[in-house]
C-alpha positions as CSV (number, residue, x, y, z in Angstrom):
1,M,0.0,0.0,0.0
2,K,1.4,3.4,-1.0
3,T,0.3,6.8,0.2
4,I,1.0,9.8,-2.0
5,K,0.8,13.4,-0.9
6,I,-0.3,15.5,-3.9
7,D,-0.1,19.2,-4.5
8,G,-2.4,21.0,-7.1
9,M,-5.7,19.3,-6.6
10,M,-8.4,21.9,-6.3
11,C,-11.7,20.2,-7.0
12,E,-13.5,16.9,-7.5
13,R,-12.6,17.0,-11.2
14,C,-8.9,17.0,-10.1
15,V,-9.6,14.0,-7.8
16,A,-11.2,12.1,-10.7
17,H,-8.3,12.9,-13.0
18,V,-5.7,11.7,-10.4
19,K,-7.8,8.6,-9.7
20,K,-8.1,7.6,-13.3
21,A,-4.3,8.0,-13.8
22,L,-3.5,5.9,-10.8
23,E,-6.0,3.2,-11.6
24,K,-3.7,2.3,-14.6
25,I,-0.9,1.3,-12.2
26,G,-2.7,0.0,-9.1
27,T,-5.8,-1.2,-7.4
28,N,-8.0,0.0,-4.6
29,V,-7.3,3.6,-5.5
30,E,-8.7,6.3,-3.2
31,V,-8.1,10.0,-3.6
32,S,-8.9,12.6,-1.0
33,L,-9.2,16.3,-1.9
34,Q,-9.5,17.3,1.8
35,E,-6.2,15.5,2.7
36,N,-4.5,16.1,-0.6
37,K,-3.5,12.5,-0.8
38,A,-4.0,9.2,-2.7
39,T,-3.7,5.7,-1.5
40,L,-3.4,2.6,-3.7
41,E,-2.1,-1.0,-3.8
42,T,0.7,-1.3,-6.3
43,D,4.2,-2.8,-6.8
44,A,5.2,0.2,-9.0
45,E,8.4,2.0,-8.1
46,D,8.0,5.5,-6.5
47,K,9.7,7.1,-9.5
48,F,7.1,5.7,-11.9
49,I,4.2,6.7,-9.6
50,R,5.7,10.3,-9.5
51,E,5.9,10.3,-13.3
52,V,2.2,9.2,-13.7
53,I,1.0,11.9,-11.4
54,E,3.2,14.6,-12.9
55,E,2.0,13.6,-16.4
56,A,-1.6,14.1,-15.1
57,G,-0.6,17.7,-14.2
58,Y,0.0,17.5,-10.4
59,E,3.0,17.6,-8.1
60,V,4.0,14.8,-5.7
61,E,5.1,16.1,-2.3
62,E,5.9,12.7,-0.8
63,I,5.4,9.0,-1.3
64,L,5.1,6.9,1.8
């Protein structure tokens, strides 16, 4: 399970955009606008997760 702190999400449309991008690389994806974070089950490397989110137009603050 990975938790990603994301900067740049401002609305539910942003949440949907991030969720759609992350569903391509993991399962059980949940994105919270209030907490500015996403959680997902994945074996993907942190670098790849960061690239996916940045390609979607958002900034990764931290991956836990």
